[in-house]
C-alpha positions in Angstrom: 1.9 -19.9 22.5 1.5 -21.5 25.9 2.7 -24.8 24.4 5.7 -23.2 22.8 6.6 -21.4 26.0 6.4 -24.8 27.8 8.7 -26.4 25.2 11.2 -23.5 25.6 11.1 -23.6 29.5 9.4 -20.2 29.5 11.9 -18.5 27.1 9.8 -16.2 25.0 12.5 -15.9 22.3 12.5 -19.6 21.8 8.7 -19.7 21.9 8.4 -17.1 19.1 11.1 -18.9 17.1 9.1 -22.2 17.4 5.8 -20.5 16.5 7.4 -18.7 13.5 9.1 -21.8 12.1 6.2 -24.2 12.7 3.2 -22.0 11.8 4.0 -18.7 10.1 6.7 -20.0 7.7 4.9 -23.0 6.3 1.4 -21.6 6.4 2.0 -18.1 5.4 5.4 -17.0 4.1 6.7 -20.1 2.3 3.3 -21.0 0.8 2.7 -17.5 -0.6 6.2 -17.2 -2.0 6.0 -20.7 -3.5 2.7 -19.9 -5.3 3.8 -16.5 -6.6 7.2 -17.7 -7.8 5.8 -20.9 -9.4 3.2 -18.9 -11.2 6.0 -17.0 -12.9 8.5 -19.9 -13.2 10.9 -18.3 -10.7 13.1 -20.3 -8.3 12.7 -18.4 -5.1 13.4 -21.0 -2.3 15.6 -19.3 0.2 18.8 -21.0 1.3 17.9 -20.4 5.0 15.2 -23.1 4.6 17.8 -25.8 4.1 17.4 -28.3 6.9 21.1 -28.1 7.9 20.9 -24.3 8.1 17.7 -24.5 10.1 19.2 -27.0 12.5 22.2 -24.7 13.0 19.9 -21.8 13.5 18.0 -23.5 16.3 21.3 -24.2 18.1 22.4 -20.6 17.7 22.0 -18.7 21.0 19.7 -15.8 20.9 22.5 -13.5 21.9 24.1 -14.2 18.5 20.9 -13.4 16.7 20.0 -10.2 18.6 22.6 -8.1 20.3 22.4 -4.6 21.7 19.2 -4.0 19.7 20.8 -5.2 16.4 18.7 -7.9 14.7 20.3 -10.5 12.5 23.5 -9.9 14.4 25.4 -13.0 13.3 24.6 -12.5 9.6 25.5 -8.8 9.8 28.7 -9.5 11.6 29.8 -12.1 9.0 28.9 -9.7 6.2 31.0 -7.0 7.8 33.9 -9.3 8.7 34.2 -10.9 5.3 33.2 -7.8 3.3 30.2 -9.7 1.7 28.0 -6.6 1.7 28.8 -2.8 1.7 28.5 -1.3 5.2 25.5 0.7 4.1 23.6 -2.5 3.5 24.9 -4.7 6.4 24.3 -1.9 8.9 21.0 -0.4 7.9 17.8 -1.0 9.8 15.4 -3.7 8.6 12.5 -2.4 6.6 9.5 -3.9 4.9 8.6 -3.4 1.3 5.7 -1.0 1.0 2.5 -2.0 -0.7 2.3 -0.5 -4.1 -1.0 0.9 -3.1 0.9 4.0 -1.9 1.3 4.9 -5.5 -2.4 5.8 -5.6 -1.6 8.8 -3.4 1.9 9.5 -4.5 1.6 9.6 -8.3 -1.2 11.6 -9.9 -0.8 9.9 -13.3 -0.9 6.5 -11.7 -4.0 7.5 -9.7 -5.7 8.7 -12.9 -4.7 5.4 -14.6 -6.1 3.4 -11.8 -9.3 5.4 -11.6 -9.9 5.0 -15.3 -9.8 1.2 -15.0 -11.5 0.8 -11.7 -14.5 3.1 -12.4 -14.8 2.2 -16.1 -18.3 1.3 -17.3 -19.0 -2.4 -16.8 -15.9 -2.9 -14.6 -15.5 -5.7 -12.1 -15.6 -3.0 -9.4 -19.1 -2.0 -10.5 -20.3 -5.6 -10.7 -19.0 -6.1 -7.2 -20.9 -3.1 -5.9 -17.7 -1.3 -4.9 -17.9 1.7 -7.3 -19.5 4.0 -4.7 -16.6 3.4 -2.3 -14.1 3.9 -5.1 -15.7 7.2 -6.2 -15.6 8.4 -2.6 -11.9 7.6 -2.6 -10.9 8.9 -6.1 -13.2 11.9 -6.3 -13.8 13.0 -2.7 -10.5 11.9 -1.2 -12.2 9.7 1.4 -9.6 7.3 3.0 -12.0 4.6 4.0 -14.8 3.6 6.3 -14.3 3.6 10.0 -12.6 0.5 11.2 -13.6 -2.4 11.7 -15.5 -2.0 8.5 -14.3 -4.4 5.8 -13.5 -1.4 3.6 -11.5 0.5 6.1 -8.6 1.4 3.8 -9.7 2.5 0.3 -6.1 2.9 -1.0 -5.4 -0.8 -0.5 -8.8 -1.8 -1.9 -8.1 0.3 -5.0 -4.8 -1.4 -5.5 -6.5 -4.8 -5.4 -9.3 -3.7 -7.6 -6.8 -2.4 -10.2 -5.1 -5.7 -10.3 -8.5 -7.4 -10.7 -9.4 -5.0 -13.6 -6.1 -5.7 -15.4 -6.4 -9.5 -14.8 -10.1 -10.0 -15.6 -10.0 -9.5 -19.4 -7.5 -12.2 -19.8 -9.1 -14.8 -17.5 -12.8 -14.1 -17.1 -15.3 -14.6 -19.9 -17.1 -11.4 -20.8 -14.8 -9.1 -18.9 -14.0 -5.9 -20.8 -10.4 -5.3 -22.1 -8.5 -2.4 -20.5 
């Protein structure tokens, strides 16, 4: 970040913008979206990644991007001005998509479905030595081991193990079918 701060004459907004566009986007966000979308033959390249749009964005003053605590100010203002989006959308707060792991705690039927696959005899979970942790989660309601243990959030681990259990029979030799 020191290098980016120096490039932006100490402006932290500019430094974060440089860091995000030069590190996070190519190494994290874009790469992950590319892999996931290509695996399903979906075209997902965002129009904001067009070089012309990016050049314009870099020239856009931060006051047009963040104003009075409203993020994405310019995009929201254009959407309101031109009626591109309903006011309920253009004015709502930004929020992230929750991890589907929350279904483990929110839906009893889904939890039972997941438990059946994860703790089935001969499961990948058992082969990986994770069945005791998953029994603690499903049967005793244990949320995880104390952080910084690798298994600090059992719900998230259960979600990943469920995906593994559903994937394995199709792609690993000798894996049991669900």
